[in-house]
C-alpha positions in Angstrom: 0.4 -11.0 33.1 2.9 -13.0 32.7 5.3 -12.3 29.9 5.1 -15.4 28.1 8.0 -14.9 25.9 10.3 -16.1 27.9 12.7 -18.8 27.9 11.3 -20.3 31.0 8.3 -21.1 30.0 9.7 -23.4 27.4 12.7 -24.8 29.2 11.2 -25.4 32.8 8.5 -28.2 30.7 11.3 -29.2 28.8 13.9 -29.9 31.7 10.6 -32.3 33.4 10.3 -34.0 30.3 14.3 -34.2 31.1 14.5 -35.6 34.6 11.9 -38.4 33.4 12.8 -39.5 30.6 16.2 -40.0 32.0 15.2 -42.8 34.0 12.7 -44.4 31.1 10.5 -44.1 33.5 6.6 -45.5 32.8 5.0 -43.6 35.3 5.3 -40.6 36.7 2.5 -39.4 39.9 1.6 -36.5 39.3 -1.2 -33.9 39.8 -3.6 -32.6 37.4 -2.3 -30.1 37.0 0.5 -31.3 35.7 -0.9 -33.6 32.7 0.1 -30.6 30.2 3.9 -30.2 30.7 3.5 -35.0 31.5 2.3 -34.8 27.4 4.4 -32.3 26.5 7.0 -34.8 27.5 5.2 -37.6 26.1 5.6 -36.2 22.8 9.1 -35.9 22.8 9.4 -39.0 23.2 7.8 -40.2 20.3 9.4 -37.3 18.0 13.0 -39.3 20.1 11.8 -42.4 19.1 10.3 -41.9 15.6 14.1 -40.5 14.7 16.6 -42.8 16.5 14.5 -46.1 17.3 12.5 -46.9 20.6 14.4 -45.5 23.6 12.2 -44.4 26.2 9.3 -45.7 27.1 6.3 -43.2 26.7 5.9 -42.2 30.3 2.0 -42.4 31.3 0.1 -40.4 34.6 -0.6 -41.8 38.0 -3.3 -39.6 39.6 -4.8 -40.1 42.8 -8.7 -40.4 43.4 -8.2 -36.7 44.0 -6.1 -35.6 40.8 -6.1 -32.2 41.8 -5.3 -32.1 45.5 -7.4 -28.5 46.9 -6.2 -25.7 48.7 -8.1 -24.5 52.1 -10.0 -21.4 49.6 -10.6 -24.6 47.5 -8.4 -23.3 44.1 -5.1 -25.9 44.0 -3.3 -26.3 46.6 -0.1 -23.7 46.3 2.4 -22.2 49.5 1.4 -19.1 46.1 -1.1 -18.4 47.4 -1.6 -19.0 50.9 -3.8 -21.6 51.3 -1.3 -24.8 51.9 -1.6 -27.5 55.0 2.2 -28.5 55.4 3.4 -31.3 56.4 5.5 -29.4 59.8 2.6 -28.0 60.5 1.3 -28.8 64.3 -1.9 -30.0 65.0 -3.5 -27.0 66.2 -2.3 -25.2 62.6 -4.0 -28.3 60.9 -6.8 -27.9 62.3 -7.5 -24.4 61.9 -6.6 -24.3 58.4 -9.2 -27.5 57.7 -11.9 -25.2 59.5 -11.7 -22.4 57.4 -11.9 -24.5 54.1 -14.2 -23.9 51.5 -17.6 -26.3 51.0 -20.0 -26.4 49.2 -21.4 -23.0 48.2 -25.2 -24.3 47.7 -25.4 -25.4 50.7 -25.9 -22.6 53.3 -27.8 -24.2 56.1 -26.9 -27.0 58.2 -30.4 -29.0 56.8 -29.7 -27.9 53.2 -28.6 -31.1 51.1 -24.8 -30.8 49.9 -22.9 -32.1 47.0 -19.9 -33.8 48.1 -18.6 -33.8 44.3 -17.8 -30.2 44.6 -16.7 -30.1 48.0 -12.5 -29.5 48.5 -13.2 -31.4 52.2 -14.6 -34.6 50.3 -11.4 -34.7 48.3 -9.2 -34.4 51.0 -11.0 -36.9 52.9 -10.5 -39.2 49.2 -7.0 -39.2 50.3 -6.7 -39.1 53.8 -10.0 -40.8 54.9 -10.3 -44.7 55.3 -12.6 -45.7 52.4 -15.3 -46.6 55.1 -15.5 -42.5 55.9 -15.5 -41.5 52.4 -18.6 -43.6 52.2 -20.7 -42.5 54.8 -19.4 -38.5 54.0 -20.4 -38.8 50.5 -23.7 -41.0 51.3 -24.6 -38.6 54.5 -23.3 -35.1 52.6 -26.1 -35.4 50.2 -29.3 -35.9 52.6 -28.1 -33.4 55.1 -27.3 -36.1 57.6 -23.8 -34.7 58.3 -22.9 -31.2 58.3 -20.3 -29.2 57.5 -18.3 -27.9 60.5 -18.4 -32.2 61.6 -17.4 -32.7 58.6 -14.1 -30.4 58.7 -13.2 -32.1 62.5 -13.6 -35.7 61.2 -11.5 -34.3 58.4 -9.5 -32.8 60.6 -9.0 -35.5 62.3 -7.7 -38.6 59.7 -5.1 -35.6 58.1 -3.4 -35.1 61.1 -2.9 -39.1 61.9 -2.0 -39.6 58.4 0.8 -36.6 58.9 1.7 -38.0 62.4 4.5 -40.7 61.2 5.8 -38.4 58.8 6.4 -35.3 60.9 7.8 -37.5 63.6 10.5 -39.0 60.9 10.8 -35.3 60.2 12.0 -34.3 63.5 14.4 -37.9 63.8 16.1 -36.6 60.6 16.2 -32.8 61.6 17.9 -34.0 64.7 20.4 -36.0 62.5 21.4 -33.3 59.3 24.7 -35.3 58.4 22.7 -38.4 58.3 20.1 -36.8 55.5 22.9 -35.2 53.6 24.9 -38.7 53.5 21.4 -40.2 52.0 20.9 -36.8 49.4 24.5 -37.9 48.8 24.2 -41.3 48.0 20.9 -41.3 45.9 22.1 -38.3 44.1 25.2 -41.1 43.0 22.9 -43.9 42.3 20.6 -41.1 39.9 23.9 -40.2 38.4 24.9 -44.0 37.4 21.6 -44.4 35.8 21.8 -40.9 33.8 24.9 -42.0 32.6 24.0 -44.8 31.5 20.6 -43.2 29.2 23.0 -40.7 27.9 25.4 -42.7 26.7 22.8 -45.0 25.0 21.8 -41.6 23.4 24.9 -40.1 22.1 25.6 -44.0 21.1 22.5 -44.6 19.0 22.5 -40.3 17.9 26.0 -41.1 16.2 27.6 -38.3 18.6 30.7 -40.3 19.7 31.8 -41.2 16.6 31.9 -37.1 16.1 33.6 -36.6 19.5 30.6 -34.7 20.3 29.4 -35.6 23.9 33.0 -36.2 26.2 
């Protein structure tokens, strides 16, 4: 039901391309759902380099073991879907959300063997749990050695443990908002210097300065 004729559907991925190419990124950490946007960036890169020489490296994707982070309902995790687990969620809320996650839909009973490959909970295991736990869940789920309820509890334990240092650091910065703004300004300044150098190179390559363009 979306109006695909609006400029946003072209402008947004082109803006993403600018953010990537401006800093000459070799690799971009993305989710699987962003691969199409990255491919557009690669096409823009190839097109520009074809006209003006090898200015930009062709960026490649950097995916995790679970390239599409699933939400509590199995769809892509998204705030707009209402299926997200937030970094700021307290422990009780994380456990409550994980307990509601869907698992292998074909596993009706505790004694039924499951398929971790289609289970959103297992996808989160691969990101937040240690390799030994991932291996155990992968093995025991297939032979009904572990139930979905226990699996979710184990997942919640590891997720909470992974979020703990992030939440602690977040609280520290919440108590020092001025430092946050200072860090943002410093980062912005570093990015601005790099971006300006790239734009100078681009304008020079395209002979825009000779025509009095790009001041």
